[in-house]
C-alpha positions in Angstrom: -179.5 95.5 150.2 -179.3 98.1 153.0 -177.4 100.4 149.5 -180.1 99.6 147.6 -183.4 100.4 149.7 -181.4 103.7 151.1 -181.0 104.6 146.8 -184.9 103.5 146.3 -185.8 106.2 149.0 -183.6 108.7 148.1 -184.5 108.8 144.3 -188.7 108.7 145.7 -187.9 111.5 148.1 -186.3 113.3 144.7 -189.2 112.5 142.4 -191.7 113.2 144.9 -190.0 117.2 145.5 -189.5 117.4 141.6 -193.3 116.6 141.1 -194.6 119.1 144.5 -192.3 121.8 142.9 -193.8 121.4 139.7 -197.4 121.7 141.3 -197.0 124.5 143.3 -195.5 126.6 140.4 -198.0 125.5 138.0 -200.3 126.8 140.4 -198.6 129.7 141.3 -198.7 130.7 137.1 -201.0 132.7 135.4 -203.9 130.4 133.9 -202.9 130.0 130.2 -204.6 127.3 127.7 -201.1 126.1 127.0 -202.5 122.9 125.8 -201.5 119.1 126.1 -198.3 118.6 125.1 -197.7 115.4 125.8 -195.8 115.6 129.1 -197.3 115.4 132.7 -196.7 119.2 133.1 -198.6 120.0 130.2 -201.6 117.9 131.5 -201.7 119.0 135.1 -200.9 123.0 133.8 -204.1 122.8 131.6 -206.3 121.6 134.2 -205.2 124.6 136.3 -205.7 126.8 133.0 -209.4 125.5 133.1 -210.0 127.1 136.7 -210.3 130.5 137.8 -207.7 132.5 140.1 -209.6 134.9 141.2 -213.7 133.2 141.3 -214.2 130.2 143.1 -210.0 130.0 144.3 -211.1 126.6 146.5 -211.0 124.2 143.3 -207.4 125.4 142.4 -206.6 125.3 145.6 -208.0 121.6 146.0 -206.6 120.2 142.8 -203.3 121.2 143.9 -203.6 119.5 147.4 -205.0 116.7 145.6 -201.8 116.1 143.8 -199.4 116.4 146.5 -200.9 114.2 149.0 -201.5 111.5 146.1 -197.9 112.2 145.5 -196.9 112.2 149.1 -198.8 108.7 149.8 -196.6 107.5 146.9 -199.5 106.8 144.1 -197.2 107.7 141.4 -198.8 105.4 138.7 -202.2 107.3 139.3 -200.3 110.9 138.9 -198.7 109.6 135.8 -202.1 109.0 133.6 -203.9 111.6 132.0 -207.4 110.2 132.9 -206.7 109.9 136.4 -205.4 113.8 136.5 -208.5 114.9 134.8 -210.9 113.3 137.2 -208.9 114.8 139.7 -209.8 117.8 138.6 -213.6 117.2 138.4 -213.1 115.7 142.1 -211.8 119.9 142.7 -214.6 120.9 141.1 -216.4 119.7 144.2 -213.5 120.5 146.8 -216.3 122.9 149.1 -218.1 120.3 149.6 -215.9 117.6 151.2 -217.3 115.5 154.2 -213.8 114.3 155.4 -210.1 116.0 155.7 -208.4 114.8 152.7 -204.8 115.2 154.1 -206.1 112.1 156.4 -206.7 109.7 153.8 -204.2 106.8 153.6 -203.4 104.6 150.5 -204.1 101.0 151.1 -204.4 99.5 147.7 -201.5 98.9 145.1 -204.1 99.4 142.4 -204.8 102.2 140.8 -208.1 102.0 140.2 -208.7 100.8 143.8 -207.0 104.1 145.3 -209.2 105.9 143.0 -212.2 104.7 144.1 -211.4 104.9 147.8 -210.2 108.5 147.3 -213.8 109.2 146.0 -215.5 107.5 148.8 -213.1 109.1 151.1 -213.5 112.6 150.2 -217.6 112.7 149.3 -219.1 109.4 150.6 -220.6 109.5 153.9 -223.5 107.4 153.2 -223.3 104.6 150.7 -223.4 105.6 147.3 -223.4 103.3 144.3 -220.6 102.2 142.6 -221.4 102.9 138.8 -222.0 106.6 140.0 -217.9 107.0 140.8 -217.8 106.9 136.9 -218.9 110.3 136.5 -215.5 111.5 138.0 -214.0 110.6 134.8 -216.6 111.7 132.4 -218.1 115.8 131.7 -220.8 116.3 132.8 -220.8 117.5 136.4 -224.2 117.0 137.2 -223.6 112.9 137.3 -221.2 114.4 139.5 -223.2 116.4 141.7 -225.2 113.4 142.2 -222.6 111.3 143.7 -221.9 114.0 145.9 -226.0 114.1 146.9 -226.3 110.9 147.5 -222.8 111.0 149.8 -224.0 113.7 151.6 -227.8 111.5 152.4 -230.0 113.0 150.0 -232.6 111.0 148.4 -232.5 109.7 145.2 -235.9 111.7 144.5 -234.4 115.0 145.4 -231.2 114.5 143.0 -230.7 117.9 141.1 -232.1 117.7 137.3 -232.8 113.8 136.6 -233.8 113.3 133.6 -237.0 111.4 134.4 -239.6 111.3 136.8 -238.6 108.5 139.6 -241.2 106.6 141.5 -239.9 105.0 145.1 -239.2 101.6 143.3 -237.5 103.4 140.9 -235.2 105.2 142.9 -234.8 102.0 145.0 -233.4 99.9 142.2 -231.3 102.7 141.1 -229.3 102.1 144.4 -229.1 98.6 143.5 -228.2 99.1 139.7 -224.8 96.7 139.2 -221.4 98.8 139.0 -220.7 97.3 135.2 -223.9 100.0 134.1 -223.2 103.5 133.1 -224.9 106.3 135.1 -227.2 106.9 131.7 -227.6 102.7 131.7 -228.8 102.9 135.2 -231.3 105.0 134.9 -233.2 103.3 132.5 -232.4 100.2 134.6 -234.0 101.5 137.4 -237.4 102.7 135.3 -237.7 99.8 133.5 -237.8 97.8 137.0 -240.2 100.4 138.4 -242.9 99.5 135.7 -242.7 95.9 136.9 -240.0 94.6 134.3 -237.9 91.1 134.8 -234.0 91.2 135.4 -233.6 89.9 132.3 -236.0 92.4 130.2 -234.6 95.4 132.2 -231.0 94.5 131.6 -232.1 94.5 127.8 -234.1 97.9 128.0 -230.8 99.5 129.6 -228.2 98.1 127.2 -230.7 99.6 124.1 -230.6 103.0 122.8 -233.1 104.2 124.6 -230.1 105.2 127.3 -228.6 107.2 124.4 -231.3 110.0 125.0 -233.7 111.4 127.8 -235.4 113.8 125.4 -239.3 113.7 124.8 -239.6 111.2 127.9 -242.8 111.6 128.4 -243.2 109.9 124.6 -240.4 107.6 125.9 -241.4 106.4 129.3 -244.5 105.0 127.9 -242.4 103.3 125.7 -240.4 101.9 128.4 -243.5 100.9 130.1 -245.0 99.2 126.8 -241.7 96.7 127.1 -241.6 96.2 130.8 -244.1 94.1 130.2 -242.7 91.8 127.6 -241.1 88.4 129.6 -238.1 88.9 127.4 -237.2 90.0 123.9 -234.5 89.4 121.5 -231.9 92.3 122.1 -231.3 92.9 117.7 -234.9 93.0 117.0 -235.4 95.6 120.0 -232.9 98.0 118.7 -234.5 97.6 115.4 -238.2 98.1 116.9 -237.0 100.9 118.8 -235.6 102.8 115.6 -238.5 102.4 113.9 -240.7 104.4 116.7 -237.9 107.0 116.5 -238.8 107.6 113.4 -242.3 107.4 113.5 -242.4 109.8 116.5 -240.3 112.3 114.6 -242.3 112.5 111.7 -245.6 112.3 113.7 -245.4 113.9 117.5 -249.0 112.3 117.7 -247.5 108.6 117.4 -248.8 106.1 119.7 -247.9 102.9 121.5 -251.6 102.6 122.5 -253.4 99.1 120.9 -249.7 98.0 119.9 -248.8 94.7 120.2 -245.0 93.5 119.9 -245.8 91.1 116.5 -247.4 94.0 114.8 -244.3 96.3 115.5 -241.7 93.3 114.5 -244.4 93.6 111.2 -244.5 97.2 110.7 -240.6 97.5 111.6 -240.2 94.8 108.8 -241.9 96.5 105.8 -239.9 99.9 107.0 -236.6 98.2 107.4 -237.1 97.2 103.5 -238.7 100.7 102.4 -235.4 102.1 104.0 -233.5 99.8 102.2 -235.4 100.4 98.7 -234.5 104.7 99.1 -231.3 104.1 100.3 -230.4 102.0 97.0 -232.2 104.9 95.3 -229.9 107.3 96.5 -227.1 105.5 95.1 -228.2 104.7 92.1 -226.9 106.6 89.1 -229.8 107.5 86.5 -229.9 109.3 82.9 -231.5 110.8 80.0 -233.2 108.6 77.6 -231.1 108.1 74.5 -234.3 109.0 72.1 -233.6 105.8 70.5 -237.1 104.1 70.3 -237.2 100.8 71.5 -238.9 97.9 69.0 -241.7 95.1 69.7 -242.0 92.4 66.9 -244.8 89.6 67.7 -243.8 86.5 65.4 -246.7 83.5 65.7 -246.5 83.1 69.2 -243.3 84.5 70.7 -242.8 88.3 71.3 -240.1 90.3 70.9 -239.2 93.4 72.6 -236.0 95.9 72.7 -236.3 98.2 76.1 -233.0 100.9 76.7 -231.2 100.3 80.0 -231.2 104.2 82.0 -230.0 103.8 85.5 -227.4 101.4 86.8 -229.7 98.5 88.9 -231.0 98.0 85.3 -227.5 97.5 84.2 -226.3 95.5 87.3 -229.5 93.0 86.6 -228.6 93.1 83.1 -224.8 91.6 83.5 -226.1 89.7 86.2 -228.5 88.0 84.3 -226.7 87.6 81.3 -223.4 86.8 83.2 -221.3 90.1 81.5 -219.9 92.9 82.8 -222.4 95.6 81.1 -222.6 97.3 84.8 -218.9 99.1 83.6 -220.7 100.9 80.9 -222.8 103.3 83.6 -220.1 105.9 82.8 -220.3 106.0 79.2 -224.0 106.1 79.8 -224.2 109.0 82.0 -221.9 110.9 79.9 -223.7 110.1 76.9 -221.0 108.0 74.8 -223.1 105.2 74.5 -226.8 103.4 75.0 -227.7 100.2 76.6 -230.2 98.9 75.2 -231.8 95.1 75.9 -233.5 92.2 73.6 -236.0 90.4 75.4 -238.6 87.9 74.2 -241.6 87.4 76.6 -242.4 84.2 78.2 -246.1 82.3 78.4 -246.1 83.6 82.3 -245.6 86.9 81.1 -241.8 87.1 82.1 -238.7 87.5 79.9 -235.7 86.3 79.4 -233.0 88.1 77.8 -232.2 87.2 74.2 -228.8 90.0 73.7 -227.2 93.1 75.1 -226.9 95.9 72.5 -224.3 98.9 73.0 -224.9 101.9 70.4 -222.5 104.7 70.3 -224.0 107.7 70.2 -221.8 110.0 68.1 -222.0 107.5 65.2 -225.7 106.4 65.7 -223.7 102.8 65.1 -224.5 99.1 67.0 -221.5 98.4 67.7 -221.8 95.4 70.3 -224.6 92.7 70.8 -223.8 90.3 72.9 -225.7 87.0 74.7 -224.7 85.2 77.4 -221.3 84.9 78.4 -220.1 87.3 76.1 -221.1 84.6 73.2 -222.5 85.8 69.9 -226.1 86.3 69.3 -228.1 83.4 67.7 -230.3 83.7 64.6 -233.3 85.0 65.8 -232.0 88.1 67.7 -229.8 88.9 65.0 -232.8 89.2 63.0 -234.8 91.4 65.7 -231.9 93.5 65.7 -231.7 94.5 62.0 -235.2 95.3 61.9 -234.7 97.3 64.9 -231.6 99.1 63.1 -233.4 99.8 60.1 -236.8 101.2 61.9 -234.4 103.2 63.9 -231.9 103.7 61.0 -228.8 102.6 63.0 -226.0 101.3 61.2 -224.4 97.7 62.2 -221.2 97.1 63.3 -220.8 94.1 65.3 -219.5 90.4 64.2 -221.7 87.9 64.0 -220.9 84.1 64.2 -224.1 81.3 62.9 -224.7 78.0 64.7 -222.5 76.6 61.9 -219.6 79.1 62.7 -219.4 80.7 59.8 -218.3 84.2 60.1 -220.6 87.2 59.4 -220.0 90.7 58.8 -222.9 93.1 58.7 -221.7 95.5 56.0 -220.9 99.1 57.1 -222.3 102.2 56.1 -219.3 104.2 56.4 -215.9 104.2 57.6 -215.7 105.5 62.0 -213.6 107.1 63.5 -211.7 105.3 66.3 -213.5 106.7 69.8 -213.0 103.9 71.1 -209.1 104.3 71.3 -209.1 107.4 73.2 -212.1 106.3 75.8 -210.5 103.9 78.8 -212.1 100.4 78.3 -214.1 98.2 80.7 -214.0 94.8 81.5 -217.0 94.0 79.3 -214.6 93.5 76.2 -215.4 95.9 73.6 -214.7 94.8 70.3 -211.8 95.8 68.4 -214.3 96.8 65.0 -213.0 100.5 64.5 -208.8 99.2 64.2 -209.7 96.4 62.5 -211.7 97.7 59.8 -209.4 100.4 59.0 -206.6 97.8 58.9 -208.3 95.8 55.9 -208.9 98.7 54.8 -205.6 100.7 54.6 -203.3 97.6 54.4 -205.2 95.0 52.6 -206.4 91.2 54.1 -204.9 90.0 57.0 -203.8 86.5 54.5 -202.1 89.0 52.7 -200.3 90.4 55.5 -199.2 86.4 56.7 -198.1 85.9 53.7 -196.3 88.9 53.0 -194.1 88.1 56.5 -193.7 84.9 55.7 -191.6 85.3 52.3 -189.7 88.0 54.3 -188.9 85.7 56.7 -187.7 83.0 53.7 -185.5 86.0 52.3 -184.0 86.8 55.6 -183.0 82.7 56.3 -181.7 82.8 53.0 -179.1 85.9 53.0 -178.1 84.3 56.0 -177.3 81.0 54.6 -175.3 82.9 51.6 -173.0 84.9 54.0 -171.9 82.4 55.6 
C-alpha cells in the first residue's frame, strides 16, 4: 500500500510538473492563433493567443496564475475541461479587480462545478452575488461578467453598467433573489415582472418566454411586460403565440400599442393571424402553372348542371386526388412542364356544392384525352362519358381512353390517328397511366391479341410433338 501511495504521489507530481512547464512555455510564446486541435495545449494556447503581450499584460499573467494554482491544488478534472479553461480565461479578463489574493484560495470540494463556483466567489465576491450570475464567466458577454464583479465589490443593482432595462428598487431587490437555474436574461425579465406586480407563477412564465430573447425596443416591450404582469396565470404555449403576434404587429407598425387590449381579444387576433400565416405559407410552397388554353365546359341537363374545369396548381391537384382517392397529385411536374393538362368533371348539387365525377388528362402534344378516371381509378360512368365526348368535340380533342359500361361491355372510342409512344419516354407516376399507345401499336402492327394466343398455342403443340417423335 505504501508503494502504491508513493507511486501515485510521484505520478501526480510528474503531471503537475509537466502541466506547469507547458503553461509557462505557452505564456512565454509569442501569441499566435493556433486554433483548437483537440488537445489541452492547443486549448490553453488559443486562450493565451487572445490576450495581448503588450497591452493589459495582467490578463495573461492572471490566466497563467489561475492554471498553475489550480494544478497545485490538484484540480485536474477542471483543467482537462475546455469549458472550464475558457471560463478561467474570462476570469483573467478581470484579474485587476480581484478582491482577494488568488494564491490564498484552497480547494474544499471534489466536484468540478463546486470548485469553479467557489473560485469565482473567492476572487470577485466580497459581498453576496446571485448564483445565476456565475454563468456569465462561461459565456462571451463581458458586460454580464462585469455585473458580477460590480455586485461582488458592493455596488447596487441600480448602478450596474449598461443594464438593458430601467430598474426600480423593487426590481433590483427581486433581481438579487432570482433562482440559480435562470439565465441572466431570464433573471432580468423575472425581476421586471415582479416589479410590475406579477405573482410568482406569472413572473416565471414571462421569464421563460420569448421576451427573454432580446431587449431591443425596450420602451415598447416594458409596456407588454406590464400588461401581462397583471394577469393571474396564462398558458405558456398560448402566451408564446400571442407574443409572436405582437412582435409581428409592432415590426409592421411602430405605433402599435397595448392600450385598451384584452387577453381574450389578443387570442382572437392571434388565431386569425396564425391562420393567415398558414395560408401564406401554403401559397408560397404551392406550384402554379399556365393554363392549357383549352376551354372548360358547361351543360345543363334538366335539373343537373355539369361543368369541366382545369386544375392549375398543386393544391387543386391534391384536393382532387384526396376526393377521388387516386394519385393525380403526382402529375404536378407534367403540368408544370406543359406535357399534360388535368381537368375535373363536376356535377353541381342543389346546395351549390359539387361532386366530382371524373378526373381527365389531356396530352398537350397531341391534343388528345388519354385518361378519364372516376373515383378509385374506376371507369367513368355513362353520364360522364357523354359529357366528356361533348367537351372533346367542342374543343377538337381526340379520344384515347378505355371505357366500360355498367354491363361490363368493352368500349373503345374511335382513334383519329396513330399517336406516338411519348409516354414511354416519361417516368410513370403512381396514378396509373393506360397502356393505350402500346396496345394500339401492337394491335395495328401484329394483329389482334387473340391471334397471338392461338399462334403460341399451336407452336407449343408442334414443339411437344417433335419432342415425342425424337424419343
